[in-house]
C-alpha positions as a printed NumPy array, in Angstrom:
array([[-42.295,  -4.824, -56.565],
       [-43.215,  -7.522, -59.085],
       [-45.032,  -7.083, -62.409],
       [-48.406,  -7.633, -60.746],
       [-47.847,  -4.763, -58.327],
       [-45.79 ,  -2.47 , -60.564],
       [-47.911,   0.052, -62.449],
       [-47.685,   0.172, -66.236],
       [-48.552,   3.88 , -66.216],
       [-48.594,   6.66 , -63.63 ],
       [-51.099,   9.449, -64.32 ],
       [-50.431,  12.536, -62.214],
       [-53.76 ,  14.201, -63.128],
       [-55.878,  14.758, -59.985],
       [-53.101,  13.597, -57.651],
       [-52.58 ,  15.563, -54.451],
       [-49.077,  16.493, -53.294],
       [-48.912,  15.883, -49.55 ],
       [-45.235,  16.812, -49.099],
       [-41.992,  17.709, -50.866],
       [-38.759,  17.013, -49.001],
       [-35.302,  18.12 , -50.122],
       [-32.455,  16.051, -48.68 ],
       [-28.821,  17.044, -48.157],
       [-27.56 ,  14.311, -50.498],
       [-28.922,  15.944, -53.699],
       [-32.152,  13.979, -53.552],
       [-35.81 ,  14.848, -53.054],
       [-38.963,  12.929, -52.159],
       [-42.452,  13.902, -53.28 ],
       [-45.365,  12.252, -51.49 ],
       [-48.683,  11.889, -53.294],
       [-52.229,  10.954, -52.413],
       [-54.729,   9.879, -55.082],
       [-52.021,   9.138, -57.639],
       [-53.693,   7.261, -60.515],
       [-51.813,   4.057, -61.308],
       [-52.725,   1.759, -64.198],
       [-52.079,  -1.953, -63.607],
       [-52.065,  -4.332, -66.58 ],
       [-54.587,  -7.175, -66.333],
       [-54.498,  -8.166, -70.013],
       [-53.475,  -6.849, -73.426],
       [-54.572,  -3.185, -73.449],
       [-56.665,  -3.833, -70.299],
       [-55.919,  -2.073, -67.029],
       [-57.272,  -1.548, -63.545],
       [-56.941,   2.077, -62.471],
       [-56.231,   2.552, -58.78 ],
       [-55.923,   5.641, -56.599],
       [-52.664,   5.156, -54.706],
       [-50.578,   6.756, -52.015],
       [-46.978,   6.974, -53.207],
       [-43.568,   8.416, -52.466],
       [-41.357,   9.157, -55.472],
       [-37.68 ,   9.704, -54.719],
       [-35.517,  11.634, -57.165],
       [-31.713,  11.327, -57.145],
       [-28.967,  13.494, -58.577],
       [-31.069,  16.619, -58.104],
       [-29.525,  19.369, -60.233],
       [-32.288,  21.959, -60.053],
       [-35.692,  22.64 , -58.532],
       [-37.754,  25.277, -60.307],
       [-40.97 ,  26.709, -58.914],
       [-43.034,  29.108, -61.024],
       [-45.993,  30.617, -59.214],
       [-47.136,  30.468, -55.626],
       [-47.672,  27.476, -53.419],
       [-50.904,  27.667, -51.489],
       [-53.376,  25.208, -50.066],
       [-54.275,  23.969, -53.571],
       [-51.83 ,  21.156, -54.234],
       [-53.959,  19.244, -56.761],
       [-52.029,  18.293, -59.884],
       [-53.611,  19.069, -63.256],
       [-50.758,  17.645, -65.34 ],
       [-47.485,  15.865, -64.761],
       [-44.811,  14.176, -66.815],
       [-41.468,  12.431, -66.544],
       [-38.901,  12.639, -69.336],
       [-35.72 ,  10.688, -70.004],
       [-32.444,  12.155, -71.305],
       [-33.737,  11.974, -74.91 ],
       [-36.873,  13.928, -73.853],
       [-39.078,  10.85 , -74.363],
       [-41.939,  10.348, -71.917],
       [-41.387,   7.859, -69.106],
       [-44.73 ,   6.172, -68.361],
       [-44.016,   4.543, -64.994],
       [-41.47 ,   3.904, -62.271],
       [-40.619,   0.854, -60.181],
       [-38.683,   0.32 , -56.966],
       [-35.552,   0.123, -59.13 ],
       [-34.01 ,   3.452, -60.128],
       [-35.069,   4.597, -63.595],
       [-33.041,   7.086, -65.584],
       [-35.139,  10.21 , -65.948],
       [-33.974,  13.762, -66.562],
       [-37.008,  15.658, -65.287],
       [-40.229,  15.43 , -63.337],
       [-42.664,  18.262, -64.08 ],
       [-45.928,  18.971, -62.281],
       [-48.485,  21.68 , -63.005],
       [-50.932,  22.383, -60.196],
       [-54.555,  23.408, -60.7  ],
       [-53.556,  26.896, -59.534],
       [-51.171,  27.135, -62.513],
       [-48.066,  26.804, -60.341],
       [-45.342,  24.764, -62.052],
       [-42.821,  22.55 , -60.265],
       [-39.911,  21.07 , -62.218],
       [-37.121,  18.895, -60.869],
       [-34.04 ,  18.232, -63.005],
       [-32.653,  14.912, -61.83 ],
       [-30.576,  11.901, -62.818],
       [-32.944,   9.125, -61.747],
       [-36.088,   8.345, -59.788],
       [-37.906,   5.419, -58.213],
       [-41.004,   4.535, -56.238],
       [-40.113,   4.388, -52.556],
       [-43.598,   3.349, -51.481],
       [-46.824,   2.576, -53.304],
       [-50.097,   1.584, -51.671],
       [-53.329,   0.91 , -53.513],
       [-56.201,   2.769, -51.863],
       [-59.25 ,   2.392, -54.107],
       [-59.982,   0.885, -57.505],
       [-61.405,   3.667, -59.665],
       [-62.213,   2.   , -62.976],
       [-61.205,  -0.468, -65.652],
       [-59.488,   0.982, -68.691],
       [-59.383,  -0.625, -72.129],
       [-57.119,   0.76 , -74.803],
       [-53.563,   1.974, -75.303],
       [-51.938,   4.019, -72.561],
       [-50.665,   6.663, -74.983]])
């Protein structure tokens, strides 16, 4: 994934979780639909795209689920943190050191993975949503 196809920011708000897979090698893969990805087109200028994506997490130490899983798998908030508890804005196809991936669903259910690293396995642009001007955070 080159700089033109790598998002500068991943916004989990309004994404839909289509699957969560736990693997026997201490890894997990979360598949998303409608994941908002911001692609830089200039200084503080971005195209926002709805994407389908698979995020793989490695070195899974814990998976915490608070609440019930039901048919509502829309994400209201999500974040990725590094070992210093600083926000990680985006991932690439290269492994990035993150310590946690947290997702809060619209139902209030919370999903938190404690991991060692993560990367984008797949990313496909589906629809351009808007153009964004301004800082990402």
